[in-house]
N, C-alpha and C positions, 0 to 999 in steps of 0.2 A: 393126213390127207396125202394121197400119192401125187407126184409131180405131174403137170400137164404134159401132153405130148411135145409141145414146143420146148418146155424146160428140159425134158428128157433128151431131146435132140441137142440142145445147147450144152448140157452136161457132158454128152458124149464127145463133143468137139473139145471142150475144156480139158477133158481127161487126156487128150492127145498132145497138148502143148508140152514140148520138151522142157526139162529143167534148163534154166539159163536163158530162156526165151520168153517173150511176152506177146500177147495178142490184144487187140482192141475189142471193145464191145461190138462195134460194127463188123469187124472181121469175123468174130465168133458167130454173130447172127447170120451173116451171109453164108458161112460154111455150113450152118445148121439148116439153111434153106429159107431164111427170113431176111432177105436182102432189104436194106433200108430200115431195119427195126432194131437198132442198137439198144434202145431202151428195153426191149423185150429181154435182151441178154442181161441187162442190168437188173431187171426184176428177178430173173432166174437166179442170178448170183446172190440175191438176198435170201434165197431158199436152198442154197447148195447143200448137198449131202456131205457128211463127214468124209474126209479123204480126198475130196476134189481139190485140185491145185488152184483154188480161187485167186490166190495171190498173183498169178501170172496174167490176170486180166486187168487192163488199164484203159484209160480213155484215149481218144484220138490225138490229144496233145502230147501223149507220152507221159502222162501224170497219173498218180493214184487219185481216184475219184473221191475217196473218203476225206472228211475234214482232216487237214494236215496234223492237227494236234490230238487227234483221236487215237485211242489205244489200238484200234483195228488198223489204222493207217501205219502206225509205227511197226506193228507186227508184219504187215504186208511188205513194207520197205525192208525190214530185217530179213525176211524170207527170201526176197529177191536178191539182196546183197549176198546172202549166204550161197546163192546159186551163181554168183559171179556177175550179176547185173549191176552196172555202174550208174549212179545218179549224178547229174550235173544240176545242183540245186534240187528242185523238185521233179526234174524231168529225166526221162530215159531216152537215149538216142534210138529212135525207132528204126532208123536205117541199119543200125548195128544189131539190135536185140529183138526186132520183130520176128516172130515165127514165120519162116518161109513155108508157105502152104502149097507151093507148086507140086502138083501130083497128089494133092490131098485126096484120100480115098483109094489111092492105088497102092497103098502100103509103103510109100516113100514120102512121108509128110514132114520130115524133120529138116 
């Protein structure tokens, strides 16, 4: 089944998150045109296509949303650490690692 238009828009945003940066579900939804629909981004991430940098999407607390002891959470953490993202306990400092989307859509989104 092909992705919905909302999922396609969310995937397009996620593809632009640079290595070493993270974005929250709410941030992704807003950039895709779905302000206030963070859960929509979460639902889309459950159906993400191969090659999508899903591991760069975290919750608004700066944490991985998956159960901490799950294999997927451990993979996500390792992928982020390999890109230079530092965790303090379970959290990522969003002030330091959040993707700066000033100028998003103008070609200067990093």
